C-alpha positions in Angstrom: 182.2 70.9 208.4 182.4 67.3 209.6 178.8 66.7 208.6 179.5 67.9 205.1 182.6 65.7 204.8 180.6 62.7 205.9 177.9 63.5 203.4 180.4 63.9 200.6 182.1 60.6 201.6 178.8 58.8 201.5 178.0 60.3 198.1 181.4 59.2 196.7 180.8 55.7 198.0 177.3 55.6 196.4 178.7 57.0 193.2 180.8 53.8 192.8 177.8 51.5 192.4 177.6 51.9 188.6 181.4 51.4 188.0 181.2 48.3 190.2 178.8 46.8 187.6 181.2 47.9 184.9 184.1 46.0 186.4 182.1 42.8 186.0 180.8 43.5 182.5 183.5 45.8 181.0 184.2 44.9 177.4 188.0 45.0 177.7 190.7 44.7 180.3 191.6 48.4 179.8 188.0 49.4 180.8 188.2 47.3 183.9 191.6 48.8 184.8 190.2 52.3 184.4 187.4 51.5 186.8 189.9 50.0 189.3 191.8 53.3 189.1 188.5 55.2 189.7 188.0 53.0 192.8 191.5 53.9 194.0 190.9 57.7 193.4 187.5 57.6 195.1 188.9 55.6 197.9 191.6 58.2 198.5 189.0 61.0 198.5 186.8 59.1 200.9 189.7 58.5 203.3 190.7 62.1 203.2 187.2 63.2 203.9 186.9 60.8 206.8 190.2 62.0 208.1 188.9 65.5 208.1 185.5 64.6 209.6 186.8 62.3 212.3 190.0 64.2 213.0 191.9 60.9 212.4 195.3 61.9 210.9 196.4 58.2 210.3 193.7 58.0 207.6 195.7 60.6 205.6 198.7 58.2 205.6 196.5 55.3 204.5 195.1 57.5 201.7 198.7 58.3 200.6 199.5 54.6 200.4 196.4 53.9 198.4 197.3 56.8 196.0 200.8 55.4 195.5 199.5 51.8 194.9 196.9 53.1 192.4 199.7 54.8 190.4 201.9 51.8 190.5 199.1 49.6 189.4 198.3 51.8 186.5 201.9 51.9 185.3 202.2 48.1 185.6 199.1 47.6 183.6 200.2 50.0 180.9 203.6 48.3 180.6 202.0 44.9 180.3 199.5 46.1 177.8 202.2 47.8 175.8 204.4 44.8 175.7 201.8 42.1 175.4 201.8 38.7 177.1 205.3 37.6 178.2 205.2 34.5 175.9 204.6 36.6 172.8 207.4 39.0 173.6 209.8 36.0 174.0 208.6 34.5 170.8 209.0 37.8 168.9 212.5 38.2 170.3 213.5 34.7 169.2 212.1 35.3 165.7 214.1 38.5 165.4 217.3 36.6 166.3 216.5 34.0 163.7 215.9 36.6 161.0 219.2 38.3 161.8 221.0 34.9 161.6 219.2 34.2 158.3 220.2 37.6 156.9 223.8 37.0 158.0 224.0 33.8 155.9 
């Protein structure tokens, strides 16, 4: 079983060569973020396989931390992409206040 787990971990790591190129050449920031999330997911899988193959239980804890960090990163990116850059949000908020002031007059 440990040989199979090591083989699968090696295949997962080899499977990340094409996405590595996509990180450098991705057309948009969202594409790059999806690849980064793929790295996080694959990293968790590799750590879990290594924990099984090497009977190293602390690797399960490390995999759990990576999974939580990947989820937080995805949420943070989505919030930033949804709101836009901070300067634009501040400008839009100020222009709304000016419109309300103008409508009140």
